[in-house]
N, C-alpha and C positions, 0 to 999 in steps of 0.2 A: 657608463650602461646598467640603467634597473634592470631585474631577475628577479621572478617570483615565482614564488612553489605555487603548490596546489595548494588550497583554504582546505579544502575535501579531505585532506591527509590526517590521520589522527593529528598526528603531533602538532601541527599548526590550528585545526578546528579547535582545540584542546587547550593551545596558547593565548588564544584568540576567544572564544570567548569564557574561557577558565582564567584568569591572568587578570585583565582590565573588565570591572566591571560596568564604565559608561559604556562600553561595545553593548555586554550583555543586554543592560539596560536599551541599551536603544534598538539590537535587533526583536527583542522579547515585546516593546510596543509597536512594534512595526508591522509583529503578523498576532500577533493576541486579539480579538472581541472586549477589552478590557474597557471598551468608554472612554464615560473621563475618568476613569481611574485607574489612567499609568502608575507604571514600576517608578519609580523615585528612587528606590535604594534598594541596595538587595547585599544577604551575607551568601557567601558562597556554606555549602553542607561538606560536611567529607564523602568522598570518593566514593562508590566500593568496587569490588574487583572482582571482575568483569569473567567469568569462569568459564574453562577449559569447554568445546565441542566438540564432537566426532570429528573436525574440522584444521581442531587449532582455534588458537583465542579470533572470532572472527571478525569482520571492521569494523568496530562499533564503541563509538564513545559518546558521552554524557555530559553534561554540566549542568550539575540541578543549585538550588539557591530557594530561595523566603524572601521575600519582603521585610518593608515595615511595619505591613497591617497584616500578616501572617499569611499569607497567600503563599505553595509552594509550586517550584516552576523546575522543570525538566527540561534542555533543552541532548536533545538525540542529533548526531552525525550518522550515518549509516548509507557503508559503499552499495550496498544488495542488499535484497527486501527476500526473505524467506520467509518461513512458517515458524522459525527460533525469531528474527525478528519482532514479527505478530506476538506472539505469546510474552517476548522481553518489553513490549509494548501495555500489554496487560497485568503483568505482572511490579510493575515500575505505576502504576497508575494504584494502583494497592494499596501497594508499601507507601508510599506518600502522603496514602488517609491514616493508610491503621498506624502511622510511624507516631500522627500527631495526637493520637489519644494515647497511646504509653510516651508522649511528656504529658501528655493531661492528670495520665494515674495517678492517683496519690493510697495509700497504703488506707485502706476503708472510706474509701469516699466513693459515691459513682460518675464513668465516665460525662462529664458534657458535654452530649452530641451536639450541642447548641453551638460549640465552641470552633467546631471544626472550620476551615477554611477550604476558600477553591486549592484546585488541583488543577495548574494547567503544562499540556505535555505536547511540545514543539517540534518535530521531526521534519528534517530534513534526509529526504529520500532522494542518492544521486542512483537513478534505476527504479522503470515505471514497474507498482505493482495493478495498475487496473490497468482495465481493455484499452493498449496501444492505439483501440482508433481517435477513442473520446481524451478531447480537447483539455479535456476540465486537470487541473494541474497540481488544485490546492481542494482539501476534505478537511471538512471543520467536523469533528464527533461528538457525540453524546449521547447519553443513557437517553430515549427516548416513546414516543408510544407510537407504533406504525401507524396508527389510522390517525392519529392525532397530534403531529409531528411539533407540535404548540404548548404541547407537555409531556416535560422531560425533568427528571432526575438532576437539579444541577449541583455543585460540586467539583464538577470533575468534567474537562473537556482537551481532545486530543484533536491536534493540528500538526496533519501531515503534507508534507510540499514534495509534488515529481520533478526536482531539480532539472530532469532531461526533457518534458516539455513547458520549461518553461519558457519564455518567449514576452519581451516586454510588450509588444501592441497588442497580447490579448489583457494586459491588464495597468490601462493608460490611466484610471481613477485618480486624481493632484490629491486625492490625501493619503496617498498609498504610493508615492516618490520614496521613499524611502527603505521600506518593502523589497519596491524594486531594485534598486540599486544594490541592497544584501544580497540579494538573490544574483545578477549579475557580476555582483563581484562573485561571490563563489564561482560563477561559473563561468566567466569571463579570463580574469584579474593571469591566469598563467601563462595565454599568451603574447600577454601586454611587454615591451619593453620599457619604453624612452615615453611609446607613443599610448598611452595612461589617459584616458577619457576626462575629460575637463571636471563634469562633474564628479568623476571618480575625487577629482584631488582638492576640487572644492568646501568636499566633507570632510569635517572633522575625524568621523567614527571613521568614516571608510578610508580615507588617508592614513589617519596611525593604522587598521589592521590590513591597508598595503605595506606599511614599513615592516610587521610583523612578518608577510609573509615573502621579504627581500632575503635573495642569498645569502649576501654580504652579511647578517645578521647572522648567520647561523655557522659554529663551528662543523670542524671536519667530522666529527664524530656525532653530531646532530645529523648532519646529512646524511650521515651512512643512516642514520633510525628511519629516517625520511625518504631514503629512496628502500631497504626494508618494507616499511609499512608501505609503499606504493608499490613492491613488489609481491604483499602480502592481500596487498586489498584484488592488482589484476590476476592470481590465479585463482585467487576465491570468487571474482568476476568467473573464468571459464571453467570451474568445476562446477557452475550452477548453475552455466551454460547450458554443459551436459548431460548436470541432472538432471533439470529444466528439461533435454532434449529427450533424457529416456524415457519423462516419470508421461514425456505429451506421446513419447512411440505407444507406449504403452498403453495409454488411453485413449489415441490413432487407432489401433488391434481390438481394444476392447466394444469400436465402434462397431467395428468389421467387426465384427467377431457375431456383435447384436444383429448388424443387416442380413449376415449369413441367417443368421438366427430366424431371421423376421422374412424373410425370403422364403425358405426352409417351410415356414411354418405356412407362410399365402400358396405357396407350390404346393402342399400337404389341403387346405382349402378347397385350392383348384380341382387339382384330384375330387378332392371328396365334389367336391361341382358338376363337373364333367362326367361321374360314377350315378350321382343322381339323377343329370341329365340322359346319360345314358337308361339306367333306370327305366327312367319319366316313358322316353324315348317308347320304351323295345312294351312296354304297360299298355300306347296308346297303338303301338304297330298290331298289339294281341287281340284289342280292341278293336280294330281296323280292320281283322281277320278274322275275326268273328261276326260281323258286323256286313263283311261280304258273304258269308256266307249264308245269311240270315236272311239277304237279301237272293239268294238264289235258290234258297226250295220258297221265298215269292213269288219269285219270276217262277219256281216250278210245278205252283199252284195257281196258276194266272191269277194270280192278283193285280199283279203292277203289268201294265202292259210294254210288250215288249219295245 
């Protein structure tokens, strides 16, 4: 009986997409807005060391490559969204552009900006980073004019996928069949044994990825690494949950403080209004008393009839 491991685990994700060019090409062409210029050939770039953070090594893994026409691609797998990963996306995009310029730089020669090729970053998030009530799970980001979205700077595109929100029925476009298969594979394969869907088995790329994920394909040492990574992912998610809870409680308290302060201001305004009304009423009473006195005087003079 076949049993499959989670392809979102760093070890498997890197093995699937970082060691099999045909699979990576299929994955890129499924999601990137490339039109008729699909990727046909790639070369892997040397991976960089992921820096330590205050929580140790985050569960972040990426695959970097260029294609035969010079475009750069970075595929990211992240099991927890936070500001660190947000900033990492920005840095990776900028560095991919700068590295192209470094390659073109020759002593005593100007850098030709016209030679820069597009950079695409495809990030798969096993987490929700936008409004939980929103059904949108795929985001296409670029530098564009706020008022005129049709005007934008070409050369750097981000495609972000919120995997937990993805449901096959939300993306039934015929031309996106391969994308749906890849997302279903990432999200579902771990729960199958011998009952793998036929559409998985029929596709050669998905079938190869399944074989890579089979428990039987791993040595005891590799399985131990896999389990430790899974534990780290779970730990990071738990830590993030508590951090998010603390941050949300802080925001809630700040909002309550603002509400209390606003209520205090409102009460002070009401007190001022009441005080002003009291003064107004007092003046009116004084005027009324004066009028009564005047009437009495007039009556005494027989100016008014009794």
